[in-house]
Structures are given as structure tokens and as C-alpha cells.
C-alpha positions as a Markdown table, in Angstrom:
| # | Residue | x | y | z |
|---|---|---|---|---|
| 1 | Met | -26.4 | -18.3 | -4.3 |
| 2 | Leu | -24.1 | -16.6 | -1.7 |
| 3 | Val | -21.3 | -16.3 | -4.2 |
| 4 | Ala | -23.7 | -14.9 | -6.8 |
| 5 | Arg | -24.8 | -12.2 | -4.3 |
| 6 | Leu | -21.2 | -11.4 | -3.6 |
| 7 | Trp | -20.5 | -10.8 | -7.3 |
| 8 | Arg | -23.4 | -8.4 | -7.5 |
| 9 | Leu | -22.2 | -6.5 | -4.4 |
| 10 | Trp | -18.5 | -6.4 | -5.5 |
| 11 | Gly | -19.2 | -6.1 | -9.2 |
| 12 | Ala | -16.2 | -7.7 | -10.7 |
| 13 | Pro | -15.5 | -11.3 | -11.5 |
| 14 | His | -11.8 | -11.0 | -10.6 |
| 15 | Lys | -13.0 | -11.2 | -7.0 |
| 16 | Arg | -13.2 | -14.9 | -7.5 |
| 17 | His | -9.5 | -15.0 | -6.8 |
| 18 | Thr | -10.0 | -13.2 | -3.4 |
| 19 | Val | -12.9 | -15.6 | -2.4 |
| 20 | Ala | -10.9 | -18.7 | -3.3 |
| 21 | Thr | -7.8 | -17.5 | -1.6 |
| 22 | Leu | -9.5 | -16.3 | 1.6 |
| 23 | Leu | -11.6 | -19.5 | 2.0 |
| 24 | Leu | -8.5 | -21.7 | 1.5 |
| 25 | Glu | -6.6 | -19.5 | 4.0 |
| 26 | Lys | -9.3 | -20.2 | 6.5 |
| 27 | Gly | -9.1 | -24.0 | 5.9 |
| 28 | Glu | -12.2 | -24.5 | 3.7 |
| 29 | Asn | -12.3 | -27.7 | 1.8 |
| 30 | Ile | -11.1 | -27.3 | -1.9 |
| 31 | Lys | -14.1 | -29.3 | -3.2 |
| 32 | Thr | -16.5 | -26.9 | -1.5 |
| 33 | Ile | -14.7 | -23.9 | -3.0 |
| 34 | Gln | -14.7 | -25.6 | -6.4 |
| 35 | Glu | -18.5 | -26.0 | -6.3 |
| 36 | Leu | -19.1 | -22.5 | -4.9 |
| 37 | Leu | -17.1 | -21.0 | -7.8 |
| 38 | Gly | -18.7 | -23.4 | -10.4 |
| 39 | His | -15.5 | -25.0 | -11.6 |
| 40 | Ala | -15.5 | -28.4 | -13.3 |
| 41 | Asp | -12.6 | -29.6 | -11.2 |
| 42 | Ala | -10.5 | -28.5 | -8.3 |
| 43 | Ser | -7.3 | -28.0 | -10.3 |
| 44 | Thr | -8.9 | -24.9 | -11.9 |
| 45 | Thr | -9.7 | -23.5 | -8.5 |
| 46 | Leu | -6.2 | -24.2 | -7.1 |
| 47 | Asn | -4.1 | -23.3 | -10.2 |
| 48 | Thr | -6.0 | -20.2 | -11.4 |
| 49 | Tyr | -8.0 | -18.7 | -8.6 |
| 50 | Ser | -6.1 | -19.4 | -5.4 |
| 51 | His | -2.9 | -17.6 | -4.3 |
| 52 | Val | -0.4 | -18.0 | -1.5 |
| 53 | Thr | -0.5 | -15.0 | 0.9 |
| 54 | Ala | 2.0 | -13.7 | 3.4 |
| 55 | Arg | -0.3 | -15.0 | 6.2 |
| 56 | Thr | -0.3 | -18.5 | 4.7 |
| 57 | Lys | 3.5 | -18.5 | 4.3 |
| 58 | Ala | 3.9 | -17.3 | 7.9 |
| 59 | Ala | 1.5 | -20.0 | 9.2 |
| 60 | Ser | 3.4 | -22.7 | 7.3 |
| 61 | Ala | 6.7 | -21.5 | 8.7 |
| 62 | Glu | 5.3 | -21.6 | 12.2 |
| 63 | Arg | 4.0 | -25.2 | 11.7 |
| 64 | Leu | 7.4 | -26.2 | 10.3 |
| 65 | Asn | 9.2 | -24.5 | 13.3 |
| 66 | Ser | 7.0 | -26.4 | 15.7 |
| 67 | Ile | 7.7 | -29.7 | 13.9 |
| 68 | Ile | 11.4 | -29.2 | 13.9 |
| 69 | Gly | 11.3 | -28.0 | 17.6 |
| 70 | Ser | 9.5 | -31.2 | 18.6 |
| 71 | Val | 12.0 | -33.5 | 16.8 |
| 72 | Leu | 15.4 | -31.9 | 17.7 |
| 73 | Pro | 16.8 | -32.4 | 21.2 |
| 74 | Lys | 16.5 | -29.3 | 23.4 |
| 75 | Val | 20.3 | -29.2 | 23.8 |
| 76 | Val | 20.8 | -28.7 | 20.0 |
| 77 | Leu | 18.2 | -25.9 | 19.9 |
| 78 | Asp | 19.8 | -24.1 | 22.9 |
| 79 | Glu | 23.3 | -24.3 | 21.4 |
| 80 | Ser | 22.0 | -23.0 | 18.1 |
| 81 | Ile | 20.3 | -20.1 | 19.7 |
| 82 | Gln | 23.4 | -19.2 | 21.7 |
| 83 | Glu | 25.6 | -19.3 | 18.5 |
| 84 | Asn | 23.2 | -17.0 | 16.7 |
| 85 | Asn | 23.1 | -14.5 | 19.5 |
| 86 | Leu | 26.9 | -14.0 | 19.5 |
């Protein structure tokens, strides 16, 4: 019902891409988004209606940076920083 109201307010079905992308970006469960959009399976939602945004890429890079930082010894990180600042 909420999605149907949004369609009327926004007017264009292509907004489904925006809804799917924003909900995924905020961590919503893919099955929930699939049902909201009325898709038969989640692959349609993921492959057609969701997109990777700059914010999503940046958040992933930060998570990876945190993982790498927690695994590498501090000495290695300090030396690498010093080399890059030369």
C-alpha cells in the first residue's frame, strides 16, 4: 500500500529503481523489498531495480579499510603511511 501511494505521488514507475536502491542502501532486507515491489523473486529486484551508489561504494571501502587495519600489524601501517607521505 505504501509503495502504491508513492507511485501516485511520484507518478512514474521508473521510481521503483530509486525505492529499491535507497532501501538497500539503508540495509533493508532484500526479501522485504522484493515483496514491496511485487517481484516474483529477489533476483529481479537485485538485478534490475537496485543500483550501486557512490555512498554504497564509499561505505564498503570504509568497511574494507577497517578490516585491513584490524589485521595488519600497526608497524606495517605506520611504515606504509610514511612511505606515501614522502
